[in-house]
Backbone as a printed PyTorch tensor [residue, N CA C, xyz], in Angstrom:
tensor([[[  0.6620,  -1.0690,  -0.2290],
         [  0.0530,  -0.0750,   0.1440],
         [  0.7180,   1.1960,   0.0530]],

        [[  1.7330,   1.1910,   1.1240],
         [  2.5600,   2.8360,   0.9780],
         [  3.4390,   2.6300,  -0.1590]],

        [[  4.0340,   1.6070,  -0.8430],
         [  5.1460,   1.4850,  -1.8770],
         [  4.1920,   2.1760,  -3.0130]],

        [[  3.0310,   1.6810,  -3.3470],
         [  2.1620,   2.1500,  -4.4200],
         [  1.7510,   3.5570,  -4.4460]],

        [[  1.5430,   3.9710,  -3.2310],
         [  0.8630,   5.5660,  -3.0600],
         [  2.2130,   6.4770,  -3.0810]],

        [[  3.5440,   5.8530,  -2.5120],
         [  4.3200,   6.6380,  -2.6600],
         [  4.8060,   7.1150,  -4.0240]],

        [[  4.7450,   5.7450,  -4.7280],
         [  5.2430,   5.7750,  -6.3020],
         [  4.4660,   6.7620,  -7.1440]],

        [[  2.9260,   6.8170,  -6.7300],
         [  1.8400,   7.6680,  -7.1810],
         [  2.1330,   9.0940,  -6.8940]],

        [[  2.8870,   9.5240,  -5.7700],
         [  3.2120,  10.6830,  -5.1290],
         [  2.0140,  11.0870,  -4.3970]],

        [[  1.2340,   9.9380,  -3.7240],
         [ -0.1180,  10.3460,  -3.0450],
         [ -0.0050,   9.9470,  -1.4880]],

        [[  1.2410,   9.5870,  -1.1530],
         [  1.6550,   9.1180,   0.3130],
         [  1.4100,  10.3590,   1.1900]],

        [[  0.5900,  10.1250,   2.4360],
         [  0.7900,  11.3230,   2.9940],
         [  0.2150,  12.5250,   2.9160]],

        [[  0.1550,  13.4170,   3.7800],
         [ -0.5340,  14.7430,   3.4540],
         [  0.4280,  15.6910,   2.7730]],

        [[  0.2090,  16.0360,   1.5830],
         [  0.8990,  17.1980,   0.8740],
         [  1.1200,  18.2960,   1.6480]],

        [[  2.6170,  19.1880,   1.8020],
         [  2.1950,  20.3810,   2.1850],
         [  1.8740,  21.5470,   1.2640]],

        [[  1.7600,  22.7200,   1.3670],
         [  1.4190,  23.6190,   0.3010],
         [  2.7510,  23.7090,  -0.7800]],

        [[  2.5190,  23.9750,  -1.8580],
         [  3.6060,  23.6980,  -2.7940],
         [  4.2670,  22.5670,  -3.2460]],

        [[  3.8030,  21.5080,  -2.8190],
         [  4.2570,  19.9890,  -2.7390],
         [  3.3640,  19.3910,  -3.8480]],

        [[  2.0130,  20.0930,  -4.2860],
         [  1.4510,  19.3690,  -4.9780],
         [  0.6600,  20.3450,  -5.8570]],

        [[  0.3310,  20.1810,  -6.9450],
         [ -0.7200,  21.0510,  -7.6900],
         [ -2.1260,  20.6190,  -8.0850]],

        [[ -2.9180,  21.3520,  -7.5450],
         [ -4.4960,  21.0220,  -7.6940],
         [ -4.8630,  21.9160,  -9.0320]],

        [[ -6.1020,  21.2690,  -9.7880],
         [ -6.6740,  21.8050, -10.6910],
         [ -7.4850,  22.9720,  -9.9570]],

        [[ -7.9170,  22.8240,  -8.6500],
         [ -8.8550,  23.9200,  -8.2940],
         [ -8.6880,  23.7980,  -6.5370]],

        [[ -8.4630,  24.8900,  -5.8980],
         [ -8.3970,  24.9230,  -4.5790],
         [ -9.8430,  25.5830,  -3.8930]],

        [[-10.4770,  24.7620,  -2.8710],
         [-11.8010,  25.0550,  -2.5930],
         [-11.6190,  25.3750,  -0.9250]],

        [[-11.7550,  26.5190,  -0.6450],
         [-11.7150,  26.9080,   0.8070],
         [-13.1760,  27.0600,   1.6660]],

        [[-13.1830,  26.3880,   2.5770],
         [-14.4770,  25.9700,   3.2300],
         [-14.4070,  26.4950,   4.4820]],

        [[-15.1830,  27.5850,   4.9350],
         [-15.4100,  28.0740,   6.1550],
         [-16.4640,  27.1410,   6.9850]],

        [[-15.8110,  26.5860,   7.8710],
         [-16.9320,  25.2600,   8.7100],
         [-17.6140,  26.1070,   9.4670]],

        [[-17.8000,  27.6240,   9.9010],
         [-18.5330,  28.3500,  10.5770],
         [-20.0030,  28.3510,   9.7050]],

        [[-19.7740,  28.2080,   8.1890],
         [-21.0870,  28.5680,   7.3850],
         [-21.7050,  27.1910,   7.1010]],

        [[-21.2170,  25.7680,   7.6720],
         [-21.8600,  24.8280,   7.3560],
         [-22.9980,  24.5810,   8.4960]],

        [[-24.2160,  24.5040,   7.8040],
         [-25.4550,  24.3230,   8.6860],
         [-25.8510,  22.8310,   9.0930]],

        [[-26.1840,  22.5310,  10.1830],
         [-26.2420,  21.2060,  10.6030],
         [-27.9100,  20.8570,  10.0250]],

        [[-28.0820,  19.8840,   9.6300],
         [-29.2920,  19.5370,   8.8480],
         [-29.7160,  18.1440,   8.8920]],

        [[-31.1400,  17.9190,   8.3860],
         [-31.7550,  16.6460,   8.8570],
         [-31.7010,  16.0270,   7.3400]],

        [[-31.4230,  14.7630,   7.5470],
         [-31.8540,  13.9540,   6.1030],
         [-33.4850,  14.1360,   5.9030]],

        [[-33.7010,  14.1730,   4.8290],
         [-35.2850,  13.9770,   4.3850],
         [-35.8560,  14.9060,   3.4140]],

        [[-37.1410,  15.2240,   3.1450],
         [-38.0810,  14.6530,   3.8450],
         [-38.1220,  13.0960,   3.2630]],

        [[-37.8320,  12.6090,   2.2230],
         [-37.9650,  11.0030,   1.8990],
         [-36.8780,  10.5960,   1.6250]],

        [[-36.0650,  11.1810,   0.8460],
         [-34.7430,  10.5000,   0.5000],
         [-33.5240,  11.0560,   1.1110]],

        [[-32.8000,  10.0550,   1.4780],
         [-31.5520,  10.2700,   2.4910],
         [-30.5050,  11.4160,   1.7460]],

        [[-30.6160,  11.8330,   0.3180],
         [-29.6220,  12.7190,  -0.0190],
         [-30.3920,  14.2060,   0.1920]],

        [[-31.6020,  14.0660,   0.3900],
         [-32.4390,  15.6610,   0.6680],
         [-31.9150,  16.0260,   2.2680]],

        [[-32.0310,  17.4010,   1.9550],
         [-31.3940,  18.1150,   3.4710],
         [-32.5360,  19.0860,   3.6790]],

        [[-32.4020,  19.2060,   4.9980],
         [-33.6360,  20.3570,   5.6730],
         [-32.8140,  20.9380,   6.7390]],

        [[-32.4060,  22.3320,   7.0110],
         [-31.8470,  22.7980,   7.9120],
         [-32.3820,  22.6040,   9.3440]],

        [[-31.7370,  22.3080,  10.2160],
         [-32.4520,  22.0490,  11.1190],
         [-33.2030,  23.1070,  11.8630]],

        [[-32.8110,  24.2690,  11.6910],
         [-33.6200,  25.4010,  12.0870],
         [-35.0820,  25.6860,  11.4380]],

        [[-35.3370,  25.0120,  10.2660],
         [-36.3560,  25.0430,   9.4650],
         [-37.2860,  23.6960,   9.2900]],

        [[-36.8400,  22.8280,  10.2390],
         [-37.5680,  21.4600,  10.1270],
         [-39.1150,  21.7270,  10.4760]],

        [[-39.2380,  22.3310,  11.7330],
         [-40.6610,  22.5680,  11.9180],
         [-41.6830,  22.9670,  10.8730]],

        [[-41.2510,  24.2770,  10.1010],
         [-41.8800,  24.8880,   8.9120],
         [-42.0750,  23.9840,   7.9280]],

        [[-40.5950,  23.2900,   7.5780],
         [-40.8550,  22.4080,   6.3660],
         [-41.7870,  21.3860,   6.3870]],

        [[-41.7760,  20.7380,   7.6060],
         [-42.6630,  19.4030,   8.1360],
         [-44.0530,  19.9770,   8.0230]],

        [[-44.2130,  21.2090,   8.3960],
         [-45.8360,  21.5190,   8.3980],
         [-46.2820,  21.6050,   6.8840]],

        [[-45.3190,  22.2410,   6.1120],
         [-45.7560,  22.4320,   4.6390],
         [-45.8260,  21.6700,   3.8930]],

        [[-44.7590,  20.3040,   4.2090],
         [-44.7500,  19.2060,   3.4770],
         [-45.8310,  18.2800,   3.8170]],

        [[-46.4610,  18.1460,   4.8880],
         [-47.5540,  17.1530,   5.4690],
         [-48.7860,  17.4720,   4.3610]],

        [[-49.2160,  18.6280,   4.2390],
         [-50.2900,  18.6490,   3.2940],
         [-50.0560,  18.8720,   1.6140]],

        [[-48.7010,  18.9250,   1.4670],
         [-48.2400,  18.9700,   0.1650],
         [-48.6010,  17.9100,  -0.7060]],

        [[-48.9190,  17.9750,  -2.2700],
         [-48.9760,  16.6610,  -2.9490],
         [-47.8400,  15.9970,  -2.9440]],

        [[-48.1090,  14.5610,  -3.1410],
         [-46.8530,  13.5980,  -3.1780],
         [-45.9580,  13.8880,  -4.2100]],

        [[-46.5030,  14.4670,  -5.4880],
         [-45.6920,  14.9240,  -6.5310],
         [-44.7110,  16.0190,  -6.3120]],

        [[-45.1000,  16.9330,  -5.2280],
         [-44.1890,  17.8730,  -4.6710],
         [-43.0830,  17.4470,  -3.4050]],

        [[-43.0780,  16.1630,  -3.5170],
         [-42.5920,  15.3740,  -2.3350],
         [-43.1330,  15.6940,  -0.9950]],

        [[-44.5270,  15.9040,  -1.1420],
         [-45.3250,  16.2070,   0.3710],
         [-45.9180,  14.6500,   0.5460]],

        [[-46.6030,  14.6880,   1.8060],
         [-47.0790,  13.5570,   2.2680],
         [-48.5370,  13.3350,   1.9390]],

        [[-49.2100,  14.4450,   1.5340],
         [-50.5690,  14.5470,   0.7440],
         [-51.4340,  14.1690,   2.2610]],

        [[-51.3860,  14.5390,   3.2680],
         [-52.3150,  14.5290,   4.2050],
         [-53.1290,  15.6090,   4.4860]],

        [[-54.6060,  15.7810,   4.9820],
         [-55.1610,  16.6710,   5.3920],
         [-54.5600,  17.5410,   6.7110]],

        [[-54.6200,  19.0170,   6.3400],
         [-53.7740,  19.7100,   7.2340],
         [-54.0340,  19.5080,   8.7580]],

        [[-55.4140,  19.3390,   8.9990],
         [-55.9660,  19.1760,  10.2900],
         [-55.5280,  18.0600,  11.1690]],

        [[-55.1700,  17.0860,  10.3860],
         [-54.4970,  15.8210,  11.0220],
         [-53.2220,  16.1660,  11.5970]],

        [[-52.4590,  17.0020,  11.3000],
         [-51.2460,  17.2750,  11.7400],
         [-51.1820,  17.3780,  13.2980]],

        [[-52.3580,  18.0660,  13.7550],
         [-52.6700,  18.4180,  15.3780],
         [-53.5020,  17.0670,  16.0270]],

        [[-53.6200,  16.2190,  15.5380],
         [-54.3940,  15.1300,  16.1220],
         [-53.5370,  14.4260,  16.8050]],

        [[-53.9650,  13.8700,  18.1480],
         [-53.1610,  13.1940,  18.9410],
         [-53.7750,  11.8190,  19.2500]],

        [[-52.9710,  10.7890,  19.1990],
         [-53.7530,   9.6550,  19.6570],
         [-53.0160,   8.9330,  20.7000]],

        [[-54.0000,   8.1890,  21.5990],
         [-53.3380,   8.0600,  22.6880],
         [-52.7300,   6.5480,  22.8390]],

        [[-51.5740,   6.2010,  23.5200],
         [-51.2200,   4.7180,  23.4750],
         [-51.6850,   4.2640,  24.5840]],

        [[-52.1920,   2.9490,  24.5190],
         [-52.8990,   2.0990,  25.6610],
         [-51.8150,   1.5130,  26.2340]],

        [[-51.4890,   1.3410,  27.6660],
         [-50.6030,   0.8920,  28.3190],
         [-51.0350,  -0.6140,  28.6160]],

        [[-50.1120,  -1.3340,  28.3330],
         [-50.0170,  -2.8580,  28.2220],
         [-49.8060,  -3.2090,  29.7460]],

        [[-50.0730,  -4.4260,  30.0370],
         [-49.4570,  -4.9870,  31.1420],
         [-48.0300,  -5.2730,  31.2730]],

        [[-47.4650,  -4.8680,  32.5710],
         [-45.8100,  -5.1810,  32.5680],
         [-45.5330,  -6.4700,  32.7270]],

        [[-44.6880,  -6.8690,  32.0520],
         [-44.0170,  -8.1710,  31.8770],
         [-43.4050,  -8.6420,  33.0190]],

        [[-43.2120,  -9.9590,  33.2810],
         [-42.3690, -10.3310,  34.4290],
         [-40.8970, -10.6450,  34.1340]],

        [[-40.0640, -10.0600,  34.7630],
         [-38.3960, -10.1730,  34.3090],
         [-38.1220, -11.4760,  34.6100]],

        [[-37.5840, -12.1790,  33.4600],
         [-36.9140, -13.6540,  33.7850],
         [-35.6270, -13.3280,  33.9560]],

        [[-34.9530, -14.6760,  34.4640],
         [-33.6580, -14.5180,  34.6230],
         [-33.1600, -14.4450,  33.4830]],

        [[-31.6710, -14.0200,  33.3960],
         [-31.0670, -13.6840,  32.1500],
         [-30.5810, -15.2680,  31.7890]],

        [[-30.7870, -15.5760,  30.5190],
         [-30.1490, -16.9700,  30.3160],
         [-28.7450, -17.2210,  30.0320]],

        [[-28.1310, -18.1900,  30.5620],
         [-26.6870, -18.5970,  30.2360],
         [-26.3520, -18.4290,  28.7810]],

        [[-25.2400, -18.1300,  28.6000],
         [-24.6250, -17.6940,  27.1880],
         [-23.5380, -18.7620,  26.9990]],

        [[-23.8440, -19.3740,  26.0260],
         [-23.0850, -20.5340,  25.3360],
         [-21.3190, -20.0160,  24.8720]],

        [[-20.4950, -20.4140,  25.2150],
         [-19.1480, -20.2320,  24.8110],
         [-19.1800, -20.9060,  23.3490]],

        [[-18.0870, -20.0510,  22.5110],
         [-17.7470, -20.8610,  21.1500],
         [-16.9970, -22.3270,  21.5240]],

        [[-17.5070, -22.9540,  20.4640],
         [-16.8160, -24.5180,  20.7390],
         [-15.3900, -24.4850,  20.6580]],

        [[-14.6830, -25.2530,  21.6590],
         [-12.8960, -25.2110,  21.4450],
         [-12.4280, -25.8370,  20.0060]],

        [[-11.6930, -25.1160,  19.8010],
         [-11.1430, -25.3420,  18.2170],
         [-11.9820, -25.1420,  17.1800]],

        [[-13.2100, -24.1440,  17.4240],
         [-14.0950, -23.9880,  16.3210],
         [-13.5980, -23.0600,  15.2850]],

        [[-14.1660, -22.8030,  14.0800],
         [-13.9120, -21.6200,  13.0430],
         [-13.4350, -20.3660,  13.9490]],

        [[-12.4220, -19.8940,  12.9670],
         [-12.0810, -18.6930,  13.6350],
         [-13.1760, -17.4540,  13.5760]],

        [[-14.2820, -17.3420,  12.8990],
         [-15.1960, -16.5190,  12.8740],
         [-16.0370, -16.4770,  13.7500]],

        [[-16.2550, -17.9050,  14.5050],
         [-16.9360, -18.0480,  15.6030],
         [-16.4190, -17.6040,  16.8060]],

        [[-15.2680, -17.8440,  17.1200],
         [-14.3630, -17.4740,  18.0730],
         [-14.1420, -16.1140,  18.1770]],

        [[-13.8970, -15.2880,  16.8590],
         [-14.0310, -13.9810,  16.9690],
         [-15.3810, -13.1270,  17.5150]],

        [[-16.3490, -13.6620,  16.9150],
         [-17.7980, -13.2390,  17.0960],
         [-17.8570, -13.2470,  18.6530]],

        [[-17.4150, -14.6800,  19.3110],
         [-17.7910, -14.7860,  20.7100],
         [-16.9360, -13.8090,  21.4260]],

        [[-15.8330, -13.5190,  21.2380],
         [-14.9260, -12.7290,  21.7880],
         [-15.2970, -11.2620,  21.4030]],

        [[-16.0500, -10.5610,  20.6430],
         [-16.3300,  -9.5130,  20.4170],
         [-17.9680,  -8.9200,  20.7720]],

        [[-18.5050,  -9.7290,  20.9470],
         [-19.9810,  -9.5460,  21.1030],
         [-20.3280,  -9.0670,  22.4520]],

        [[-20.9030,  -8.2160,  22.6610],
         [-21.3750,  -7.7380,  24.2640],
         [-21.8000,  -8.6520,  24.8360]],

        [[-21.7630,  -8.8530,  26.1590],
         [-22.3100,  -9.6970,  27.1740],
         [-23.6610,  -9.0520,  27.7800]],

        [[-24.3690,  -9.8550,  27.6350],
         [-25.9750,  -9.5670,  28.1900],
         [-25.7730,  -9.2800,  30.0330]],

        [[-26.1550,  -8.1950,  30.1170],
         [-26.2610,  -7.9640,  31.7520],
         [-27.4520,  -7.9920,  32.0920]],

        [[-27.3870,  -8.3780,  33.5970],
         [-28.7500,  -8.4880,  34.2350],
         [-29.7550,  -7.0400,  33.9910]],

        [[-28.8980,  -5.8250,  34.0090],
         [-29.6510,  -4.7040,  33.9800],
         [-30.4020,  -4.6730,  32.6880]],

        [[-29.7160,  -5.3520,  31.6080],
         [-30.5790,  -5.2460,  30.2300],
         [-32.0140,  -5.7830,  30.1450]],

        [[-31.7870,  -6.9120,  31.0750],
         [-33.2720,  -7.6380,  31.1910],
         [-34.3640,  -6.9910,  31.9040]],

        [[-33.6970,  -6.2830,  32.9830],
         [-34.6340,  -5.4130,  33.7150],
         [-35.3520,  -4.4030,  32.8540]],

        [[-36.7270,  -3.9370,  33.4490],
         [-37.1060,  -2.5570,  32.6880],
         [-36.7720,  -1.4350,  33.2430]],

        [[-35.7820,  -0.9720,  32.7890],
         [-35.2190,   0.2800,  33.2940],
         [-35.9980,   1.4680,  33.0590]],

        [[-37.0580,   1.6090,  32.3730],
         [-37.9780,   2.5940,  32.4120],
         [-39.5810,   2.1980,  32.3160]],

        [[-39.8140,   2.6220,  33.4100],
         [-41.3220,   2.4290,  33.9280],
         [-42.6380,   3.1610,  33.0220]],

        [[-43.4070,   2.3370,  32.5300],
         [-44.3570,   3.0960,  31.8380],
         [-45.2050,   3.8570,  32.8270]],

        [[-45.9710,   4.9120,  32.0510],
         [-46.4510,   5.8650,  33.2120],
         [-47.6400,   5.1660,  33.6820]],

        [[-48.5450,   5.4780,  34.8540],
         [-49.4960,   5.0100,  35.6170],
         [-50.5530,   4.8880,  34.6440]],

        [[-51.5510,   3.8760,  34.9890],
         [-52.8260,   3.8160,  34.1080],
         [-53.8600,   5.0420,  34.6320]],

        [[-54.2800,   5.6160,  33.2840],
         [-54.6270,   6.7230,  33.2620],
         [-54.0660,   8.1770,  32.8830]],

        [[-52.7040,   7.5110,  32.7910],
         [-51.9770,   8.9310,  31.9770],
         [-51.0570,   8.3160,  31.0250]],

        [[-51.9130,   7.6580,  29.9600],
         [-51.3250,   7.1650,  28.8110],
         [-50.6980,   8.3340,  28.1300]],

        [[-49.4460,   8.1680,  27.4550],
         [-48.6930,   8.8920,  26.4100],
         [-49.6010,   9.0540,  25.0820]],

        [[-49.3010,  10.3590,  24.4350],
         [-50.0410,  10.2880,  23.1080],
         [-49.0190,  10.5170,  22.2860]],

        [[-49.3530,  10.0370,  21.1960],
         [-48.4070,  10.3510,  19.8930],
         [-49.1640,  11.0460,  18.3780]],

        [[-48.7690,  11.7850,  17.9520],
         [-48.9930,  12.3720,  16.5590],
         [-48.2750,  12.4600,  15.4290]],

        [[-48.6310,  12.8330,  14.3860],
         [-47.7060,  12.9840,  12.9770],
         [-46.5480,  13.9570,  13.3610]],

        [[-45.4300,  13.6770,  13.0950],
         [-44.2170,  14.3260,  13.3850],
         [-43.4920,  13.9190,  14.4360]],

        [[-44.1110,  13.3140,  15.5120],
         [-43.5090,  13.0600,  16.6970],
         [-42.2270,  11.9190,  16.3530]],

        [[-41.0730,  12.0460,  17.1280],
         [-40.0140,  10.8860,  17.3390],
         [-40.4910,   9.7490,  17.7300]],

        [[-40.5830,   8.9000,  17.2000],
         [-40.8510,   7.4290,  17.7230],
         [-39.4310,   6.2820,  17.8420]],

        [[-38.7530,   6.4200,  17.0580],
         [-37.2770,   5.5040,  16.7310],
         [-36.2520,   6.6250,  16.9800]],

        [[-35.2590,   6.4220,  17.9500],
         [-34.0610,   6.9700,  17.8820],
         [-32.9990,   6.2990,  17.9420]],

        [[-32.1080,   5.9320,  16.8340],
         [-31.1740,   4.6230,  16.4890],
         [-30.1960,   5.3910,  15.8330]],

        [[-28.9020,   4.9450,  16.2850],
         [-27.7460,   4.9810,  15.7600],
         [-27.0440,   3.6220,  14.9880]],

        [[-27.2880,   3.4820,  13.8370],
         [-27.1440,   2.1360,  13.0210],
         [-26.2120,   2.2140,  12.0100]],

        [[-25.8150,   1.3050,  11.7210],
         [-24.9720,   1.1860,  10.3020],
         [-23.9180,   1.9090,  10.1750]],

        [[-22.8840,   1.7250,   9.1720],
         [-21.8700,   2.5040,   8.9180],
         [-21.8360,   3.8990,   8.5210]],

        [[-22.8450,   4.1930,   7.8760],
         [-23.3810,   5.4510,   7.4840],
         [-23.2120,   6.5340,   8.7680]],

        [[-23.6360,   6.0460,   9.7550],
         [-23.4590,   6.6510,  11.0350],
         [-22.2930,   6.6630,  11.9870]],

        [[-21.6210,   5.4350,  11.5440],
         [-20.5010,   5.0680,  12.7350],
         [-19.2930,   4.9100,  11.9670]],

        [[-19.2970,   5.6560,  10.8070],
         [-17.7340,   5.3270,  10.0490],
         [-16.7880,   6.3800,  10.5380]],

        [[-16.9550,   7.2910,  11.2670],
         [-16.0660,   8.3780,  11.7930],
         [-16.3240,   8.4100,  13.1750]],

        [[-15.1740,   7.8330,  13.8420],
         [-15.1850,   7.6660,  15.4140],
         [-15.2020,   9.0340,  16.1700]],

        [[-14.8550,   9.9760,  15.3950],
         [-15.0770,  11.2780,  16.8060],
         [-16.6860,  11.5230,  16.4700]],

        [[-17.4510,  11.5370,  15.4180],
         [-18.8370,  11.6060,  15.6910],
         [-19.4700,  10.7740,  16.8670]],

        [[-19.0810,   9.5150,  16.8260],
         [-19.6110,   8.4920,  17.7870],
         [-19.2070,   8.7750,  19.2300]],

        [[-18.0190,   9.1930,  19.2780],
         [-17.4070,   9.8110,  20.6570],
         [-18.3370,  11.1910,  20.9270]],

        [[-18.6530,  11.8970,  20.1690],
         [-19.4540,  13.0750,  20.1620],
         [-20.9660,  12.8100,  20.7470]],

        [[-21.5820,  11.7880,  20.1090],
         [-22.6020,  11.1860,  20.4620],
         [-22.8810,  10.6860,  21.9170]],

        [[-21.6210,   9.8770,  22.2270],
         [-21.4930,   9.5340,  23.5180],
         [-21.4760,  10.5950,  24.6390]],

        [[-20.5910,  11.5000,  24.5580],
         [-20.5320,  12.7950,  25.1180],
         [-21.8480,  13.5020,  25.3270]],

        [[-22.5550,  13.5300,  24.0380],
         [-23.8190,  14.3390,  24.2360],
         [-24.7510,  13.3670,  25.2400]],

        [[-24.7130,  12.2990,  25.0530],
         [-25.5630,  11.1070,  25.8000],
         [-25.2510,  11.5380,  27.1880]],

        [[-24.1090,  11.4790,  27.4750],
         [-23.4390,  11.5490,  28.9490],
         [-23.9430,  12.7240,  29.6010]],

        [[-23.8550,  14.0670,  29.0250],
         [-24.6110,  15.2190,  29.2420],
         [-26.0070,  15.1170,  29.7350]],

        [[-26.6970,  14.5840,  28.6520],
         [-28.1780,  14.2890,  28.6860],
         [-28.3950,  13.8270,  30.1060]],

        [[-28.0370,  12.5010,  30.4210],
         [-28.2230,  11.8930,  31.7510],
         [-27.7600,  12.6910,  32.5700]],

        [[-26.7360,  13.5300,  32.6810],
         [-26.1890,  14.0720,  33.9140],
         [-27.2310,  15.2220,  34.2420]],

        [[-27.8650,  15.4760,  33.0030],
         [-28.6940,  16.6850,  33.2840],
         [-29.9800,  16.4250,  33.8940]],

        [[-30.1650,  15.0150,  33.8780],
         [-31.6870,  14.5960,  34.3520],
         [-32.7440,  14.0870,  33.0750]],

        [[-32.1930,  14.2910,  31.8390],
         [-33.1050,  14.2150,  30.6530],
         [-33.2640,  12.3990,  30.7040]],

        [[-34.4770,  12.2740,  30.3560],
         [-34.8620,  10.7450,  30.0880],
         [-35.6360,  10.5000,  28.9380]],

        [[-35.5730,   9.4360,  28.2320],
         [-36.3030,   9.1740,  26.9550],
         [-37.8650,   8.6390,  27.2790]],

        [[-38.5010,   9.3260,  26.7680],
         [-39.6920,   8.7940,  26.8760],
         [-39.9380,   7.5990,  26.6000]],

        [[-40.9560,   6.5850,  27.5890],
         [-41.2150,   5.2360,  27.5390],
         [-41.7100,   4.9210,  26.1220]],

        [[-42.3270,   5.6020,  25.1540],
         [-42.8210,   5.1570,  23.8620],
         [-41.9250,   5.1450,  22.9550]],

        [[-40.9540,   5.8200,  23.0060],
         [-39.6340,   6.0720,  21.8930],
         [-38.6930,   5.0180,  22.0890]],

        [[-38.5440,   4.1810,  21.0010],
         [-37.5790,   3.0360,  20.7280],
         [-36.0860,   3.6310,  20.5400]],

        [[-35.2650,   3.2270,  21.4220],
         [-33.9120,   3.7260,  21.2410],
         [-33.1340,   2.2510,  20.6340]],

        [[-32.0790,   2.6030,  19.8440],
         [-31.4970,   1.4210,  19.5400],
         [-29.8570,   1.8690,  19.0540]],

        [[-29.0220,   1.0240,  19.5330],
         [-27.4010,   1.5500,  19.2860],
         [-26.8440,   0.0000,  18.3980]],

        [[-27.0550,   0.2010,  17.2110],
         [-26.6380,  -0.8940,  16.3650],
         [-25.3380,  -0.5680,  15.3690]],

        [[-24.2520,  -0.0770,  15.7240],
         [-23.3060,   0.2110,  14.7250],
         [-22.8530,  -1.1320,  13.7420]],

        [[-22.2550,  -0.2460,  12.6900],
         [-21.7590,  -1.2410,  11.5690],
         [-20.8320,  -1.9580,  11.8210]],

        [[-19.8720,  -1.5540,  12.9000],
         [-18.7850,  -2.2630,  13.0980],
         [-18.4940,  -2.4190,  14.5450]],

        [[-17.9680,  -3.4350,  15.2220],
         [-17.6890,  -3.6790,  16.8190],
         [-16.9460,  -2.8510,  16.9600]],

        [[-15.8530,  -2.3690,  16.3520],
         [-15.0880,  -1.3720,  16.9990],
         [-15.7690,  -0.1510,  17.4980]],

        [[-16.7210,   0.1540,  16.7190],
         [-17.2630,   1.3400,  17.5410],
         [-17.8570,   1.2650,  19.0530]],

        [[-18.3650,   0.0500,  19.4170],
         [-18.6860,  -0.2230,  20.6100],
         [-17.5870,  -0.3800,  21.3400]],

        [[-16.4350,  -0.6230,  21.0100],
         [-15.2120,  -0.7810,  21.8820],
         [-14.5770,   0.8070,  21.9020]],

        [[-14.9380,   1.5420,  20.9190],
         [-14.3820,   3.0460,  21.3670],
         [-15.4290,   3.3080,  22.3810]],

        [[-16.7180,   3.5000,  22.4880],
         [-17.5460,   3.8870,  23.4000],
         [-17.2620,   3.0300,  24.7550]],

        [[-16.9790,   1.7980,  24.7240],
         [-16.6830,   1.0040,  26.1210],
         [-15.4260,   1.5550,  26.7950]],

        [[-14.3040,   2.0190,  25.8620],
         [-13.1040,   2.1020,  26.6380],
         [-13.1040,   3.4650,  26.8970]],

        [[-13.9820,   4.1570,  26.3990],
         [-13.8660,   5.7350,  26.8140],
         [-15.1430,   5.8610,  28.3000]],

        [[-15.5430,   5.0940,  28.4810],
         [-16.6000,   4.8020,  29.6320],
         [-17.7970,   5.6080,  29.1400]],

        [[-18.2720,   5.8600,  27.6840],
         [-19.2770,   6.5040,  27.1510],
         [-20.5740,   5.4200,  26.9240]],

        [[-20.3760,   4.3350,  26.8270],
         [-21.3470,   3.1280,  26.2910],
         [-22.1660,   3.0790,  27.2390]],

        [[-22.1950,   3.3520,  28.9690],
         [-23.5750,   3.1520,  29.7250],
         [-24.2600,   4.2110,  29.5870]],

        [[-24.0840,   5.3470,  28.8320],
         [-24.9330,   6.5470,  28.7230],
         [-25.7120,   6.3360,  27.4560]],

        [[-25.4150,   5.4880,  26.6620],
         [-26.3480,   5.2150,  25.4670],
         [-27.1950,   4.1410,  25.4020]],

        [[-27.0350,   3.1930,  26.6800],
         [-27.4810,   2.1970,  26.9360],
         [-29.0880,   2.3620,  27.5760]]])
């Protein structure tokens, strides 16, 4: 790898004057606006500060105009979530180790997978008392997930997410019980980053 890139003059980070570019583009990161992917395609973008206004406009806009083609009055309709019965927490099942002398991929998966802890089997968030069922409506967040390599390929982004979660927990913020949270990174090394920095518990 190194020999090939050195031969091409591409190894390392060239300094000013060491390489010629057809065009030099300077970008002020202060002008970059955080955005949300959507409304429908991942390549679409909505600036965070305009999400509410954009969603409100798109809700009743025709599908041909990338809208959701829904009656505007439904935007403010709320639906009650009926509270179910709480399940009984069972004992955490014993985990089976990889067979001795087994294939390398089985041993690797055994060593890298997270261990199921008792606390994960216990309901960490209690549902509201009966008579105080939560409500949901169009536009509500129901799933909060970090998944796939599209969100986990940059270690600094994941560590920033862990730090954000840490500050949220320390500030006493809680996830509403009707919101599904999920951490399923595209690489096991991501979980290792968070574990070794002590940030993983704040995302669990």
